[in-house]
C-alpha positions, 0 to 999 in steps of 0.5 A: 469577468467572473472567477470561473470565466477567468479560470477558463481563460487562464487555462486556455492561455496556459497562464498557470500562476494566474490560473492558481489565483483564479481557481483559489478565488473561485473556490472561495466564492463557491464555498460562500455559496455553499457549493462545497464539492465544486469549491473542492474541485477548484482547490484541487485544480489550484493545487495540481497547477502549483505542483506543475509549477514546482511549488509543492510546498504551496500545493500542500495546504490547497490539497488539505483545504480541498479534502476538507471541502470534499468532506463538507460536500459529503464526498469521503471518496474524493476527500480520500483521493485528494489526499492520495494526490497530495502524497504523490505530489510530495513523494519525491521531495518529502517522503515522510510527509507523503507517507503521512498523506497516504495513511490519511488517504486510507483512513478516509476510505476506511472511516468514510466507508468508501472502500469499494473505491480504494483499490487503486490507492491501495495498489499504489501505496503498497507499491511505493513501500515495496519499491522503497523496501519499507517492509514493515509499512508494506506488510501493514498496508497489505494487512489493511488491504486484506481487511478491505477485500473482506469488507467489500466481498472481494476475496481475490484481493485479500488472497493476492495481498496475503500472497504478497505478504508471504513473498515479502518474507521470502524476499527478505530471507525470513523463510520461517516467518513465511511458513508461519504466515502461510499456516496462519492463513490456513485457519485465518480470516480469508475464507477462500484461502484454502481453495484459491490458486494463490495458496496452491501455487505458493505451497508448490514454490515453498516446497521447492525452497524447503527441498533446496530445489531451484528448478522446482521453485522456479517452475512454481514461481511461474504460476505464482507470478500469475497472481502477483504484480509485476513488481513482486514478480521481479522480486520473486524471480531473483530469489535463490533457494538455499542449496541445503534446503530447509529442515522444518523440524530443526527450525521448529525445535525450541531453543536449548535450555542450557546445561546445568554447568552453565547455571552452576559454573562452580559446581556447587549444587 
């Protein structure tokens, strides 16, 4: 019986341990024949079966090898996607390792010039960082998503990512940084920002925040939510504006330099 036939038979019989071995041997035979893409598919199948068996540690090197075989088979897209699968498999058992795979996944999309196929990976990875309140990584990955949207001429993706950045600032009680980011976007690299609905709705919500008007803010949030994921919408709807509002002039004032007495406490000068 050939390795391919064996793999099919074990899959039908749901003999998962034997299926892993058959797919691994099939991958070796395919690689020896120069069929690297098919070898990668077999390795990825073996890795996914190991995950189903709960053997995540054993699956990781198979995902790694599958990535290499996809690259040898000239498929940077599949190389990136198999790294995303590895990250998803690891996310509940080794978050740091999972996030390492996520970073490499996005790098493969970027370096391999396959950004057109990266949208779902970006969305999943950003959602992961937000759910874990890893705000620095969320913000960094959103910045990469902005670049991705510009690169594939999908400005709507960039606008949504930029809006999410500002909402993260609001959600983490950093209104001044939210306002500064919105100002940066007005003259920044997203050409359509000034005309997009995201900016209009955001500006209305931020006005409600500045005025300390929860009703105004909540009304604007309903429009902002149209441009966000459900995850970010839930975060945004929980926000409570400061009752006293925000004095933007006061927030922009420079720090006092101190009195002369502070510099010369003994009054010598």
